[in-house]
N, CA, C and O of each residue as an XYZ file, in Angstrom:
524
protein
N      81.255    -15.877      0.006
C      79.938    -16.147      0.521
C      78.896    -15.766     -0.533
O      78.888    -14.646     -1.044
N      78.039    -16.700     -0.838
C      76.998    -16.436     -1.821
C      75.838    -15.710     -1.160
O      75.463    -15.985     -0.020
N      75.296    -14.790     -1.904
C      74.119    -14.077     -1.425
C      72.872    -14.844     -1.832
O      72.787    -15.375     -2.940
N      71.931    -14.895     -0.946
C      70.657    -15.540     -1.274
C      69.923    -14.691     -2.305
O      69.886    -13.464     -2.214
N      69.351    -15.361     -3.267
C      68.635    -14.635     -4.315
C      67.345    -14.049     -3.741
O      66.524    -14.760     -3.164
N      67.192    -12.769     -3.910
C      66.016    -12.070     -3.404
C      64.853    -12.284     -4.370
O      65.033    -12.155     -5.581
N      63.667    -12.607     -3.859
C      62.535    -12.835     -4.769
C      62.143    -11.546     -5.480
O      62.245    -10.451     -4.927
N      61.700    -11.704     -6.695
C      61.285    -10.561     -7.478
C      59.956    -10.030     -6.943
O      58.986    -10.779     -6.826
N      59.915     -8.747     -6.621
C      58.720     -8.165     -6.026
C      57.765     -7.584     -7.056
O      56.625     -7.251     -6.732
N      58.229     -7.459     -8.308
C      57.376     -6.959     -9.382
C      57.350     -7.978    -10.504
O      58.319     -8.703    -10.726
N      56.243     -8.023    -11.200
C      56.125     -8.910    -12.345
C      56.090     -8.073    -13.618
O      55.556     -6.964    -13.634
N      56.660     -8.616    -14.671
C      56.585     -7.945    -15.960
C      55.259     -8.312    -16.631
O      54.608     -9.291    -16.266
N      54.879     -7.505    -17.617
C      53.651     -7.804    -18.340
C      53.755     -9.138    -19.073
O      52.770     -9.870    -19.169
N      54.938     -9.458    -19.590
C      55.110    -10.728    -20.289
C      54.897    -11.907    -19.338
O      54.280    -12.903    -19.714
N      55.400    -11.799    -18.119
C      55.223    -12.879    -17.145
C      53.755    -13.026    -16.746
O      53.267    -14.145    -16.588
N      53.059    -11.920    -16.585
C      51.640    -11.979    -16.234
C      50.841    -12.595    -17.381
O      49.938    -13.396    -17.141
N      51.164    -12.228    -18.630
C      50.477    -12.823    -19.776
C      50.735    -14.329    -19.835
O      49.824    -15.110    -20.109
N      51.991    -14.734    -19.575
C      52.327    -16.157    -19.597
C      51.576    -16.921    -18.507
O      51.059    -18.010    -18.759
N      51.513    -16.362    -17.304
C      50.787    -17.014    -16.215
C      49.289    -17.068    -16.500
O      48.607    -18.003    -16.080
N      48.777    -16.063    -17.214
C      47.358    -16.028    -17.538
C      46.994    -17.105    -18.562
O      45.869    -17.604    -18.547
N      47.920    -17.472    -19.447
C      47.626    -18.516    -20.430
C      47.621    -19.896    -19.788
O      46.939    -20.795    -20.280
N      48.362    -20.084    -18.707
C      48.410    -21.375    -18.025
C      47.251    -21.556    -17.052
O      47.078    -22.635    -16.486
N      46.479    -20.536    -16.860
C      45.404    -20.568    -15.868
C      44.303    -21.542    -16.281
O      43.911    -21.583    -17.447
N      43.814    -22.315    -15.337
C      42.766    -23.289    -15.617
C      41.398    -22.818    -15.159
O      40.415    -23.538    -15.337
N      41.305    -21.645    -14.582
C      40.008    -21.132    -14.152
C      39.241    -20.604    -15.354
O      39.810    -19.944    -16.224
N      37.965    -20.894    -15.396
C      37.127    -20.457    -16.504
C      36.489    -19.118    -16.162
O      35.926    -18.950    -15.079
N      36.577    -18.175    -17.077
C      35.961    -16.877    -16.873
C      34.480    -16.991    -17.224
O      34.128    -17.307    -18.360
N      33.629    -16.736    -16.258
C      32.195    -16.891    -16.493
C      31.461    -15.558    -16.521
O      30.348    -15.489    -17.042
N      32.042    -14.511    -15.985
C      31.400    -13.198    -16.008
C      31.930    -12.402    -17.189
O      33.138    -12.246    -17.366
N      31.013    -11.909    -17.980
C      31.386    -11.102    -19.135
C      31.335     -9.616    -18.804
O      31.083     -9.241    -17.659
N      31.571     -8.775    -19.795
C      31.542     -7.324    -19.564
C      30.197     -6.828    -19.049
O      30.153     -5.947    -18.191
N      29.107     -7.379    -19.557
C      27.783     -6.938    -19.128
C      27.548     -7.263    -17.655
O      27.073     -6.416    -16.900
N      27.880     -8.495    -17.245
C      27.672     -8.910    -15.860
C      28.557     -8.101    -14.911
O      28.105     -7.703    -13.837
N      29.800     -7.856    -15.291
C      30.694     -7.079    -14.434
C      30.236     -5.625    -14.319
O      30.332     -5.019    -13.251
N      29.740     -5.074    -15.417
C      29.221     -3.703    -15.372
C      28.017     -3.614    -14.451
O      27.913     -2.690    -13.644
N      27.109     -4.569    -14.569
C      25.923     -4.564    -13.719
C      26.274     -4.803    -12.246
O      25.622     -4.252    -11.359
N      27.287     -5.612    -11.986
C      27.743     -5.810    -10.608
C      28.254     -4.497    -10.021
O      27.922     -4.150     -8.888
N      29.054     -3.775    -10.787
C      29.575     -2.487    -10.312
C      28.489     -1.453    -10.130
O      28.471     -0.740     -9.126
N      27.578     -1.362    -11.091
C      26.488     -0.387    -10.994
C      25.562     -0.745     -9.842
O      25.124      0.131     -9.095
N      25.264     -2.029     -9.698
C      24.363     -2.458     -8.620
C      24.928     -2.195     -7.243
O      24.201     -1.770     -6.345
N      26.225     -2.443     -7.059
C      26.793     -2.213     -5.735
C      27.024     -0.729     -5.479
O      27.010     -0.290     -4.329
N      27.235      0.043     -6.537
C      27.442      1.480     -6.352
C      26.119      2.186     -6.094
O      25.992      2.959     -5.144
N      25.150      1.919     -6.936
C      23.859      2.589     -6.788
C      23.036      1.884     -5.728
O      22.698      2.475     -4.703
N      22.710      0.616     -5.971
C      21.976     -0.186     -5.006
C      20.745      0.523     -4.473
O      20.064      1.254     -5.193
N      20.482      0.297     -3.228
C      19.352      0.943     -2.582
C      19.729      2.322     -2.066
O      18.855      3.116     -1.720
N      21.006      2.609     -2.011
C      21.459      3.864     -1.420
C      20.926      5.087     -2.119
O      20.514      6.045     -1.464
N      20.925      5.075     -3.453
C      20.485      6.266     -4.173
C      18.976      6.457     -4.070
O      18.481      7.572     -4.235
N      18.244      5.382     -3.799
C      16.799      5.497     -3.732
C      16.284      5.746     -2.323
O      15.271      6.425     -2.150
N      16.949      5.220     -1.331
C      16.440      5.295      0.037
C      17.233      6.294      0.872
O      16.672      7.234      1.433
N      18.526      6.081      0.945
C      19.343      6.856      1.878
C      19.527      8.308      1.457
O      19.564      9.187      2.318
N      19.644      8.590      0.155
C      19.853      9.976     -0.256
C      18.606     10.825     -0.049
O      18.711     12.017      0.242
N      17.433     10.229     -0.194
C      16.204     10.992      0.072
C      16.103     11.414      1.518
O      15.717     12.543      1.819
N      16.446     10.511      2.410
C      16.446     10.837      3.834
C      17.495     11.893      4.154
O      17.238     12.826      4.916
N      18.670     11.741      3.571
C      19.738     12.710      3.824
C      19.377     14.084      3.263
O      19.657     15.104      3.892
N      18.761     14.112      2.091
C      18.372     15.391      1.499
C      17.296     16.083      2.314
O      17.334     17.299      2.500
N      16.348     15.316      2.794
C      15.246     15.918      3.558
C      15.703     16.415      4.921
O      15.245     17.458      5.388
N      16.604     15.675      5.564
C      16.968     16.013      6.938
C      18.221     16.868      7.068
O      18.355     17.609      8.042
N      19.144     16.783      6.108
C      20.438     17.426      6.314
C      20.858     18.392      5.199
O      21.435     19.438      5.493
N      20.588     18.074      3.944
C      21.216     18.814      2.849
C      20.401     19.995      2.355
O      20.965     21.055      2.082
N      19.130     19.845      2.238
C      18.319     20.920      1.719
C      18.442     21.041      0.212
O      18.664     20.042     -0.473
N      18.300     22.266     -0.322
C      18.292     22.439     -1.774
C      19.652     22.214     -2.451
O      19.714     22.086     -3.673
N      20.719     22.165     -1.684
C      22.039     21.966     -2.304
C      22.277     20.520     -2.713
O      23.347     20.195     -3.228
N      21.302     19.652     -2.494
C      21.475     18.246     -2.854
C      21.629     18.089     -4.367
O      22.335     17.186     -4.815
N      20.993     18.935     -5.153
C      21.131     18.851     -6.605
C      22.566     19.138     -7.025
O      23.106     18.454     -7.894
N      23.181     20.136     -6.419
C      24.576     20.449     -6.723
C      25.499     19.305     -6.321
O      26.455     19.006     -7.036
N      25.229     18.667     -5.201
C      26.068     17.548     -4.778
C      25.922     16.360     -5.717
O      26.893     15.636     -5.938
N      24.725     16.137     -6.282
C      24.543     15.072     -7.268
C      25.318     15.374     -8.548
O      25.892     14.465     -9.148
N      25.342     16.618     -8.969
C      26.096     16.989    -10.170
C      27.594     16.780     -9.945
O      28.275     16.231    -10.812
N      28.108     17.205     -8.804
C      29.533     17.019     -8.494
C      29.872     15.529     -8.401
O      30.902     15.093     -8.914
N      29.016     14.760     -7.753
C      29.253     13.317     -7.650
C      29.189     12.647     -9.016
O      29.961     11.728     -9.288
N      28.285     13.090     -9.873
C      28.192     12.537    -11.224
C      29.433     12.812    -12.048
O      29.900     11.943    -12.784
N      29.971     14.021    -11.928
C      31.205     14.362    -12.643
C      32.374     13.532    -12.115
O      33.202     13.064    -12.897
N      32.447     13.347    -10.804
C      33.514     12.509    -10.231
C      33.393     11.062    -10.704
O      34.398     10.415    -10.998
N      32.159     10.557    -10.776
C      31.947      9.187    -11.277
C      32.318      9.075    -12.747
O      32.853      8.050    -13.169
N      32.045     10.110    -13.534
C      32.412     10.101    -14.947
C      33.924      9.991    -15.116
O      34.407      9.184    -15.911
N      34.672     10.804    -14.366
C      36.130     10.755    -14.476
C      36.697      9.438    -13.950
O      37.694      8.939    -14.473
N      36.070      8.878    -12.926
C      36.502      7.572    -12.428
C      36.265      6.492    -13.480
O      37.124      5.639    -13.699
N      35.109      6.527    -14.127
C      34.807      5.546    -15.176
C      35.777      5.684    -16.344
O      36.225      4.679    -16.895
N      36.103      6.902    -16.725
C      37.066      7.100    -17.810
C      38.462      6.609    -17.412
O      39.188      6.064    -18.243
N      38.832      6.801    -16.156
C      40.135      6.303    -15.683
C      40.199      4.786    -15.722
O      41.201      4.217    -16.156
N      39.132      4.122    -15.270
C      39.103      2.659    -15.309
C      39.065      2.148    -16.744
O      39.659      1.111    -17.040
N      38.381      2.854    -17.642
C      38.368      2.447    -19.048
C      39.759      2.555    -19.653
O      40.172      1.680    -20.414
N      40.472      3.599    -19.332
C      41.852      3.756    -19.811
C      42.744      2.655    -19.250
O      43.568      2.094    -19.972
N      42.585      2.345    -17.977
C      43.373      1.280    -17.354
C      43.082     -0.066    -18.005
O      44.000     -0.842    -18.270
N      41.821     -0.340    -18.261
C      41.451     -1.618    -18.872
C      41.956     -1.725    -20.299
O      42.239     -2.825    -20.775
N      42.071     -0.604    -20.986
C      42.522     -0.666    -22.375
C      44.020     -0.897    -22.503
O      44.468     -1.391    -23.537
N      44.805     -0.559    -21.495
C      46.260     -0.748    -21.593
C      46.736     -2.041    -20.955
O      47.875     -2.446    -21.186
N      45.904     -2.703    -20.161
C      46.313     -3.959    -19.541
C      45.935     -5.119    -20.449
O      44.774     -5.236    -20.841
N      46.888     -5.979    -20.792
C      46.575     -7.081    -21.703
C      45.836     -8.244    -21.038
O      45.334     -9.127    -21.734
N      45.760     -8.261    -19.716
C      45.088     -9.340    -18.997
C      44.070     -8.724    -18.044
O      44.109     -7.527    -17.763
N      43.160     -9.559    -17.554
C      42.176     -9.064    -16.597
C      42.824     -8.936    -15.228
O      43.870     -9.535    -14.974
N      42.216     -8.168    -14.358
C      42.750     -8.042    -13.023
C      42.552     -6.689    -12.392
O      42.866     -6.524    -11.213
N      42.054     -5.729    -13.105
C      41.707     -4.431    -12.566
C      42.908     -3.720    -11.970
O      44.029     -3.838    -12.466
N      42.662     -2.989    -10.910
C      43.714     -2.189    -10.293
C      44.765     -3.049     -9.613
O      45.904     -2.612     -9.445
N      44.401     -4.272     -9.215
C      45.362     -5.175     -8.576
C      46.507     -5.517     -9.531
O      47.674     -5.441     -9.148
N      46.184     -5.889    -10.757
C      47.222     -6.234    -11.730
C      48.072     -5.027    -12.063
O      49.293     -5.139    -12.180
N      47.439     -3.868    -12.218
C      48.192     -2.651    -12.506
C      49.161     -2.334    -11.366
O      50.314     -1.979    -11.611
N      48.699     -2.461    -10.131
C      49.568     -2.190     -8.986
C      50.712     -3.192     -8.920
O      51.835     -2.824     -8.574
N      50.442     -4.455     -9.246
C      51.486     -5.491     -9.207
C      52.577     -5.188    -10.218
O      53.763     -5.323     -9.916
N      52.180     -4.777    -11.423
C      53.162     -4.505    -12.468
C      53.920     -3.215    -12.193
O      55.138     -3.164    -12.358
N      53.217     -2.185    -11.781
C      53.849     -0.876    -11.671
C      54.535     -0.619    -10.329
O      55.579      0.032    -10.294
N      53.975     -1.113     -9.229
C      54.528     -0.760     -7.920
C      55.042     -1.939     -7.118
O      55.836     -1.751     -6.196
N      54.615     -3.145     -7.443
C      55.149     -4.304     -6.736
C      54.110     -5.037     -5.904
O      52.939     -4.664     -5.831
N      54.605     -6.105     -5.277
C      53.731     -7.028     -4.573
C      53.054     -6.418     -3.351
O      51.872     -6.666     -3.114
N      53.777     -5.635     -2.583
C      53.206     -5.036     -1.368
C      52.053     -4.094     -1.671
O      51.009     -4.145     -1.020
N      52.248     -3.234     -2.663
C      51.189     -2.310     -3.040
C      50.004     -3.045     -3.644
O      48.853     -2.677     -3.409
N      50.287     -4.090     -4.428
C      49.191     -4.883     -5.009
C      48.372     -5.553     -3.911
O      47.147     -5.620     -4.005
N      49.030     -6.040     -2.889
C      48.329     -6.652     -1.760
C      47.399     -5.635     -1.102
O      46.242     -5.936     -0.808
N      47.924     -4.415     -0.871
C      47.113     -3.365     -0.242
C      45.937     -2.975     -1.126
O      44.826     -2.787     -0.631
N      46.171     -2.852     -2.436
C      45.095     -2.487     -3.358
C      44.022     -3.574     -3.380
O      42.830     -3.267     -3.422
N      44.439     -4.846     -3.353
C      43.475     -5.940     -3.325
C      42.579     -5.888     -2.104
O      41.368     -6.080     -2.213
N      43.156     -5.634     -0.955
C      42.342     -5.545      0.267
C      41.455     -4.308      0.265
O      40.343     -4.348      0.790
N      41.928     -3.212     -0.317
C      41.087     -2.014     -0.408
C      39.894     -2.254     -1.334
O      38.796     -1.761     -1.075
N      40.109     -3.013     -2.415
C      38.990     -3.347     -3.293
C      37.959     -4.215     -2.572
O      36.755     -4.015     -2.731
N      38.435     -5.177     -1.780
C      37.506     -5.993     -0.996
C      36.733     -5.147      0.010
O      35.532     -5.342      0.200
N      37.420     -4.214      0.649
C      36.757     -3.346      1.617
C      35.733     -2.448      0.919
O      34.654     -2.199      1.457
N      36.069     -1.963     -0.273
C      35.145     -1.115     -1.026
C      33.840     -1.851     -1.324
O      32.757     -1.306     -1.112
N      33.940     -3.083     -1.813
C      32.724     -3.831     -2.110
C      31.978     -4.218     -0.839
O      30.747     -4.260     -0.840
N      32.687     -4.499      0.232
C      32.032     -4.813      1.496
C      31.241     -3.643      2.032
O      30.117     -3.816      2.503
N      31.814     -2.448      1.968
C      31.123     -1.255      2.461
C      29.928     -0.920      1.573
O      28.871     -0.536      2.074
N      30.089     -1.064      0.251
C      28.964     -0.752     -0.630
C      27.809     -1.736     -0.429
O      26.641     -1.349     -0.470
N      28.143     -3.004     -0.213
C      27.079     -3.986      0.060
C      26.421     -3.737      1.418
O      25.221     -3.963      1.575
N      27.194     -3.277      2.393
C      26.605     -2.947      3.688
C      25.646     -1.768      3.562
O      24.603     -1.745      4.215
N      25.988     -0.795      2.732
C      25.072      0.332      2.494
C      23.788     -0.092      1.830
O      22.709      0.389      2.178
N      23.903     -0.998      0.867
C      22.714     -1.517      0.197
C      21.843     -2.288      1.200
O      20.621     -2.141      1.204
N      22.470     -3.099      2.037
C      21.715     -3.873      3.036
C      21.035     -2.942      4.035
O      19.895     -3.190      4.428
N      21.713     -1.877      4.449
C      21.097     -0.917      5.363
C      19.921     -0.198      4.716
O      18.915      0.068      5.374
N      20.042      0.115      3.438
C      18.942      0.759      2.733
C      17.739     -0.164      2.581
O      16.598      0.263      2.760
N      17.991     -1.421      2.254
C      16.881     -2.369      2.107
C      16.212     -2.648      3.444
O      14.993     -2.809      3.505
N      16.995     -2.706      4.512
C      16.391     -3.008      5.810
C      15.600     -1.824      6.360
O      14.689     -2.006      7.169
N      15.945     -0.608      5.923
C      15.227      0.572      6.384
C      13.878      0.659      5.729
O      13.122      1.593      5.994
């Protein structure tokens, strides 16, 4: 009895590079546009509107310390993403890294988490602008 061939759940870097060369989609966003998209959705209106309200009503003088801690966390996150981008030969962010290193299921979960992250950040910006 022959066994059915099980589909490969992980892709090699060579296969991803090969699939990327056959791609017909044109890349229109450059490094500057992608950086501004990330900064805009992260900072947005939240840092200007919502943090002032939170500091006045809830945090008090410790808000400066929380900004320093958040800044250090953002610095390490940016350095981690820079390291990830430097070792991946193709574009794709954390989704491609998850696909290569952990497989299709984890890549699927990471992709949806990235969508949720941008959705929540845009909702925060919209709430700040509407306030």
